[in-house]
C-alpha positions as CSV (number, residue, x, y, z in Angstrom):
1,X,-2.9,8.2,-9.0
2,X,-1.0,10.1,-6.2
3,X,2.1,9.0,-4.7
4,X,2.2,10.5,-1.2
5,X,4.9,13.3,-0.2
6,X,4.8,12.0,3.2
7,X,6.8,14.1,5.4
8,X,7.9,12.2,8.6
9,X,8.0,13.6,12.0
10,X,10.1,11.1,13.8
11,X,11.9,12.5,17.0
12,X,14.6,10.7,18.7
13,X,12.2,8.9,20.9
14,X,9.6,8.0,18.4
15,X,9.7,6.1,15.1
16,X,6.8,6.7,12.7
17,X,4.9,3.7,11.5
18,X,2.7,1.4,9.1
19,X,2.0,-2.1,8.0
20,X,1.3,-5.2,6.2
21,X,-0.9,-8.2,6.0
22,X,-1.5,-11.9,5.8
23,X,-2.1,-13.2,2.6
24,X,-3.6,-16.6,1.5
25,X,-1.3,-19.2,0.0
26,X,-2.7,-19.0,-3.3
27,X,-2.0,-15.2,-3.7
28,X,1.4,-13.9,-4.2
29,X,2.9,-12.0,-1.1
30,X,4.3,-9.3,-3.6
31,X,2.9,-7.1,-6.0
32,X,3.7,-3.9,-7.9
33,X,2.1,-0.6,-8.4
34,X,1.5,0.6,-11.8
35,X,1.4,4.4,-11.8
36,X,1.0,6.2,-15.3
37,X,2.2,9.5,-14.8
38,X,4.5,9.6,-17.3
39,X,4.5,10.8,-21.1
40,X,6.9,7.9,-22.3
41,X,5.3,4.7,-20.8
42,X,4.6,1.6,-22.9
43,X,1.0,0.8,-23.5
44,X,-0.8,-1.2,-21.3
45,X,-0.7,-4.3,-23.2
46,X,3.1,-4.5,-22.9
47,X,2.9,-3.7,-19.3
48,X,0.8,-6.4,-18.6
49,X,3.4,-8.9,-20.1
50,X,6.3,-7.3,-18.4
51,X,4.4,-8.1,-15.1
52,X,3.9,-11.7,-16.4
53,X,7.4,-12.0,-17.7
54,X,9.0,-11.1,-14.3
55,X,6.3,-13.3,-12.4
56,X,4.7,-10.4,-10.6
57,X,1.4,-11.7,-9.6
58,X,-0.4,-8.8,-8.4
59,X,-1.0,-5.2,-9.4
60,X,-2.2,-1.7,-8.2
61,X,-3.8,0.8,-10.3
62,X,-4.8,4.1,-9.1
63,X,-8.0,4.7,-11.3
64,X,-10.1,2.2,-13.4
65,X,-8.7,3.0,-16.7
66,X,-10.4,1.0,-19.5
67,X,-7.2,0.4,-21.6
68,X,-5.5,-1.1,-18.7
69,X,-8.5,-3.2,-17.5
70,X,-8.8,-4.6,-21.1
71,X,-5.3,-5.4,-21.2
72,X,-5.5,-7.4,-17.6
73,X,-8.4,-9.8,-19.3
74,X,-7.2,-13.4,-18.8
75,X,-3.8,-12.5,-17.3
76,X,-4.7,-13.9,-13.7
77,X,-3.1,-11.0,-12.3
78,X,-4.6,-10.0,-9.0
79,X,-5.9,-6.4,-9.0
80,X,-6.2,-3.6,-6.5
81,X,-8.2,-0.8,-8.1
82,X,-8.6,2.5,-6.6
83,X,-11.7,4.8,-6.4
84,X,-9.9,8.1,-7.1
85,X,-10.0,10.8,-4.6
86,X,-12.1,13.2,-6.7
87,X,-14.8,10.5,-6.5
88,X,-15.4,10.4,-2.9
89,X,-17.8,12.8,-2.3
90,X,-20.3,11.6,-5.2
91,X,-20.0,7.9,-4.3
92,X,-20.4,9.0,-0.9
93,X,-23.8,10.8,-1.2
94,X,-25.3,8.7,-3.9
95,X,-25.6,4.9,-3.6
96,X,-26.6,4.8,-7.5
97,X,-23.4,6.4,-8.2
98,X,-21.4,3.8,-6.2
99,X,-23.6,1.1,-8.0
100,X,-22.8,2.4,-11.6
101,X,-19.0,2.5,-10.6
102,X,-18.9,-0.8,-9.8
103,X,-21.0,-2.2,-12.6
104,X,-19.0,0.1,-14.8
105,X,-15.4,-0.7,-13.7
106,X,-15.6,-4.1,-12.0
107,X,-18.7,-6.1,-12.8
108,X,-18.3,-5.5,-16.7
109,X,-14.7,-6.8,-16.7
110,X,-15.2,-10.0,-14.6
111,X,-14.4,-12.7,-14.1
112,X,-11.6,-12.2,-16.9
113,X,-10.2,-9.8,-14.6
114,X,-9.1,-10.9,-11.0
115,X,-10.2,-8.0,-8.8
116,X,-9.0,-8.6,-5.0
117,X,-9.3,-5.2,-3.3
118,X,-11.1,-1.8,-4.3
119,X,-9.2,1.1,-2.5
120,X,-11.7,3.6,-1.7
121,X,-9.4,6.8,-1.7
122,X,-5.8,7.1,-1.2
123,X,-4.3,8.8,1.7
124,X,-7.0,11.3,2.6
125,X,-7.0,10.7,6.3
126,X,-7.0,13.0,8.1
127,X,-7.8,15.9,5.6
128,X,-10.6,17.6,4.0
129,X,-12.0,14.3,2.3
130,X,-11.8,12.2,5.1
131,X,-15.7,12.6,5.9
132,X,-16.5,11.0,2.6
133,X,-14.3,7.9,2.9
134,X,-16.4,5.6,5.3
135,X,-19.8,6.4,3.5
136,X,-18.1,5.8,0.0
137,X,-16.9,2.6,1.4
138,X,-20.4,1.5,2.7
139,X,-22.0,2.5,-0.7
140,X,-19.2,0.4,-2.7
141,X,-19.6,-2.3,-0.3
142,X,-23.3,-2.5,-0.9
143,X,-22.8,-2.4,-4.7
144,X,-20.3,-5.3,-4.5
145,X,-22.6,-7.4,-2.5
146,X,-25.6,-6.7,-4.7
147,X,-23.5,-8.1,-7.5
148,X,-22.7,-11.3,-5.4
149,X,-19.1,-10.6,-5.2
150,X,-18.6,-9.6,-1.4
151,X,-16.6,-12.9,-0.9
152,X,-14.4,-12.4,-4.0
153,X,-13.7,-8.5,-3.6
154,X,-12.9,-6.8,-0.4
155,X,-13.6,-3.1,0.0
156,X,-11.2,-0.9,2.0
157,X,-9.3,2.5,1.8
158,X,-5.4,3.3,1.7
159,X,-4.0,5.2,4.3
160,X,-0.8,6.6,5.2
161,X,1.1,6.3,8.4
162,X,0.2,9.8,9.3
163,X,-3.1,8.4,11.0
164,X,-1.1,7.5,13.6
165,X,-0.4,10.0,16.6
166,X,1.8,7.7,18.8
167,X,4.4,5.3,17.0
168,X,6.7,4.3,19.4
169,X,7.6,1.7,20.9
170,X,5.4,-0.1,18.0
171,X,3.4,-1.7,21.1
172,X,1.9,1.9,22.0
173,X,0.7,2.5,18.3
174,X,-2.4,4.6,18.5
175,X,-4.5,6.8,15.9
176,X,-4.2,10.4,16.2
177,X,-6.9,12.6,17.6
178,X,-7.6,14.0,14.1
179,X,-7.4,10.7,12.6
180,X,-9.2,8.5,15.1
181,X,-12.9,10.1,14.3
182,X,-12.6,8.3,10.9
183,X,-10.2,5.3,11.5
184,X,-12.1,4.0,14.4
185,X,-15.4,3.2,12.5
186,X,-13.5,2.2,9.4
187,X,-11.6,-0.2,11.4
188,X,-14.8,-1.8,12.6
189,X,-16.1,-1.9,9.1
190,X,-13.2,-3.8,7.9
191,X,-13.6,-6.3,10.7
192,X,-17.2,-6.9,9.9
193,X,-16.4,-7.4,6.4
194,X,-13.3,-9.6,6.7
195,X,-11.2,-6.8,4.6
196,X,-7.9,-5.6,5.4
197,X,-6.5,-2.2,5.7
198,X,-4.6,-0.8,3.1
199,X,-1.3,1.0,4.2
200,X,1.4,3.0,2.5
201,X,4.8,2.2,4.2
202,X,7.9,4.3,3.6
203,X,11.0,3.7,5.8
204,X,12.8,5.8,3.3
205,X,11.3,9.2,4.3
206,X,11.8,8.2,8.0
207,X,15.2,7.7,7.5
208,X,15.9,10.9,5.3
209,X,14.2,13.1,7.9
210,X,15.8,11.7,10.8
211,X,19.2,10.5,9.7
212,X,20.7,11.2,13.2
213,X,18.3,8.8,15.0
214,X,17.8,6.1,12.2
215,X,20.6,4.0,10.8
216,X,20.9,3.1,7.3
217,X,21.2,-0.6,8.2
218,X,17.6,-0.4,10.2
219,X,16.0,1.1,7.3
220,X,17.3,-1.2,4.6
221,X,16.6,-4.5,6.1
222,X,20.7,-5.0,6.8
223,X,20.8,-4.8,10.6
224,X,21.8,-8.1,12.1
225,X,21.2,-6.7,15.8
226,X,17.9,-6.1,17.4
227,X,17.6,-2.2,17.4
228,X,14.5,-1.8,19.1
229,X,13.3,-3.9,21.8
230,X,9.4,-3.7,22.8
231,X,8.7,-6.1,25.7
232,X,8.8,-9.6,23.9
233,X,9.3,-8.4,20.6
234,X,12.8,-7.5,19.1
235,X,13.0,-5.1,15.8
236,X,15.8,-5.5,13.4
237,X,14.3,-3.1,10.8
238,X,12.1,-0.1,10.5
239,X,9.5,-1.6,8.2
240,X,8.5,-4.2,10.8
241,X,8.4,-1.5,13.5
242,X,6.1,0.7,11.4
243,X,3.8,-2.4,10.5
244,X,3.3,-3.4,14.1
245,X,2.6,0.0,15.5
246,X,-0.4,0.3,13.0
247,X,-1.4,-3.2,14.2
248,X,-1.4,-2.0,17.7
249,X,-3.5,0.8,16.8
250,X,-6.1,-1.1,15.3
251,X,-6.2,-3.6,18.2
252,X,-7.1,-0.7,20.5
253,X,-10.0,0.0,18.6
254,X,-11.5,-3.4,18.0
255,X,-9.5,-4.4,15.2
256,X,-7.5,-7.3,16.4
257,X,-8.5,-9.6,13.6
258,X,-8.0,-6.8,11.0
259,X,-4.9,-7.8,8.5
260,X,-2.9,-5.1,6.8
261,X,-1.9,-5.1,3.3
262,X,1.0,-3.0,2.5
263,X,-0.4,-1.1,-0.6
264,X,2.8,1.0,-1.3
265,X,6.3,0.7,-0.2
266,X,9.6,1.3,-2.0
267,X,12.9,3.3,-2.2
268,X,13.9,5.9,-4.8
269,X,17.0,5.5,-6.9
270,X,17.9,9.3,-7.5
271,X,16.8,12.5,-6.7
272,X,17.5,13.2,-2.7
273,X,19.5,11.9,0.3
274,X,20.2,8.2,0.1
275,X,18.4,8.0,-2.7
276,X,20.7,5.7,-4.8
277,X,20.6,2.6,-7.2
278,X,22.3,0.5,-4.6
279,X,20.1,1.5,-1.8
280,X,16.9,1.0,-3.9
281,X,18.1,-2.3,-4.9
282,X,18.9,-3.4,-1.4
283,X,15.6,-2.1,0.0
284,X,13.4,-3.6,-2.5
285,X,15.1,-7.1,-3.0
286,X,15.2,-7.5,1.1
287,X,11.5,-6.3,1.2
288,X,10.6,-9.2,-1.3
289,X,12.6,-11.6,0.8
290,X,11.3,-10.3,4.3
291,X,7.6,-10.1,3.6
292,X,7.0,-13.9,3.7
293,X,8.0,-14.1,7.4
294,X,5.6,-11.6,8.7
295,X,6.5,-9.1,11.7
296,X,7.1,-9.8,15.2
297,X,3.8,-9.1,16.2
298,X,1.9,-11.3,13.3
299,X,5.2,-13.8,13.1
300,X,4.9,-16.4,10.4
301,X,2.2,-15.2,8.3
302,X,3.2,-13.9,4.7
303,X,2.5,-10.1,4.6
304,X,0.7,-9.0,1.3
305,X,3.1,-5.8,-0.2
306,X,2.8,-3.7,-3.0
307,X,6.1,-2.3,-4.4
308,X,5.9,1.2,-5.5
309,X,6.4,1.5,-8.5
310,X,6.6,-0.3,-11.8
311,X,8.2,2.7,-13.8
312,X,10.1,5.9,-13.3
313,X,7.4,8.5,-14.1
314,X,8.8,11.8,-15.4
315,X,5.4,13.6,-14.8
316,X,5.7,13.4,-11.1
317,X,6.9,16.1,-8.5
318,X,9.2,16.8,-6.9
319,X,12.3,15.3,-8.6
320,X,12.8,12.5,-6.2
321,X,9.2,11.1,-7.0
322,X,10.2,10.4,-10.6
323,X,12.8,7.9,-9.4
324,X,10.8,5.0,-7.6
325,X,10.5,2.9,-10.5
326,X,11.6,-0.7,-10.7
327,X,11.7,-0.5,-14.5
328,X,12.8,2.4,-17.2
329,X,9.9,3.5,-19.6
330,X,11.9,1.6,-22.2
331,X,11.1,-1.6,-20.2
332,X,14.8,-2.3,-19.0
333,X,15.1,-2.5,-15.2
334,X,16.9,0.3,-13.2
335,X,18.6,-2.3,-11.6
336,X,18.5,-6.1,-11.2
337,X,15.8,-7.5,-9.0
338,X,14.3,-11.2,-8.4
339,X,10.6,-11.6,-7.7
340,X,11.1,-15.2,-6.8
């Protein structure tokens, strides 16, 4: 599992951007990422019970951990499971390795575990592993199809908003030259297979690194006024602007019908500038309330979103990354929050 250390470069004329997706009525719009980089976390069975007690209907895990998958049996929790980055090259080069991965980590647990998406790699585009993402996705997709599960489980990859080169105004969103070589065919793959793009969206980092250009109210969903006007659309929060810039980028490369699922979003409660319990509670509670509305560019359709993260994880670095949790390792909430 890897939480991104996203360093946002947003200048006074540009807001950096990301995105969310439409979700069927049968699936909760809000899930929570279950990271496990801590030496004091409760066992998976207790974690699954904590999800259920709080009516959290969806979970993302960053590797196909057997103990976690066993604990999820019969829970009806919708699951996003990652192919770890270190497996990308082998799954890209060897179709049989992809078939074995899918059989061992997905088929063996169905139908008692409700798999929703397979995220083939997390935040590797652009970068040294980027060349392996699409071939690995294709081999995993073929393995899923061979198992007859192509209509139940969608294959995608999780990217950061660093795939964007242009992001302001949102309608001008476009992939960077470094990312487009990989993103253009991936978007077309997603369009062909009816799968969403998974996107990690962090307004916190944009605000922290550009506090003179971005207001706290715009970052925290508390602005009552339109802050950014973009043609027919008005933006009261940075999250929507980030989402719609990625939608615009996909539309430019044949992805008009590709949805976006926000596979990570959150706000830290300690460890750096503006990382307070009050701000974390405000952001995450407002995020939960907001995603049912869609964005200006995709208005009225719930956006499937995964909050990062379930727990504060004491083995993450730097210090800031230890404090994204909704819960402490003792299962007590870091701050009150409602998923209703």
